C-alpha positions in Angstrom: 13.2 0.0 -10.2 10.3 0.4 -7.8 8.3 3.5 -7.5 9.3 5.0 -4.1 6.0 7.0 -4.0 4.1 3.8 -3.8 6.5 1.6 -1.8 4.4 0.0 1.0 7.6 -0.8 2.9 9.3 2.6 2.4 9.6 5.5 4.8 7.4 8.5 4.0 6.7 12.0 5.1 3.4 13.8 5.0 3.7 17.2 3.3 1.3 20.2 3.3 1.2 23.1 1.0 -0.1 26.7 1.4 -3.6 25.6 0.4 -3.6 23.1 3.2 -3.5 20.1 0.8 -1.6 17.0 1.9 0.7 14.6 0.1 2.7 11.5 0.9 6.3 11.9 0.0 9.2 9.5 0.1 11.6 10.4 2.9 14.7 10.4 0.7 14.1 13.1 -1.9 14.2 16.8 -0.9 10.9 18.4 0.0 9.7 20.4 -3.0 9.4 24.2 -2.8 6.0 25.3 -1.6 5.6 22.3 0.7 6.5 21.7 4.3 6.6 18.6 6.5 3.4 18.1 8.5 4.3 14.6 9.8 7.9 13.3 10.1 9.3 10.1 8.6 7.1 7.2 9.3 5.6 4.1 7.7 3.3 4.6 4.7 0.4 3.3 6.7 1.0 5.7 9.6 1.3 8.6 7.1 -2.0 7.7 5.5 -3.6 7.5 8.9 -2.3 11.0 9.7 -3.7 12.4 6.4 -7.1 10.7 7.1 -7.2 12.3 10.5 -6.1 15.8 9.5 -7.5 16.4 6.0 -11.2 16.2 6.2 -12.1 18.9 3.7 -10.5 18.3 0.3 -11.1 21.8 -1.0 -8.1 24.2 -1.1 -8.0 26.7 1.7 -8.6 29.6 -0.6 -11.9 28.0 -1.8 -13.0 27.3 1.8 -12.3 31.0 2.7 -14.2 32.2 -0.4 -17.2 29.9 0.4 -17.3 31.3 4.0 -17.2 34.9 2.6 -20.1 34.1 0.2 -22.1 32.6 3.1 -21.6 35.8 5.1 -22.8 38.0 2.3 -25.9 35.8 1.7 -26.9 36.0 5.3 
């Protein structure tokens, strides 16, 4: 049985969580709790392209916000 998460020919979704972190997800299983669809069903390659274009900062949103707050205090 092939791993549907790594299937180059499969249809995938791009999911995003509350920390603005992205994940590729096979189109067939239900979207897990805490995640929402950021890019509808598409080829794996197109989903990877979407992630590359939209996820430029790998830090979780809460860490980015904390870093911004610290920068303001230091100024």
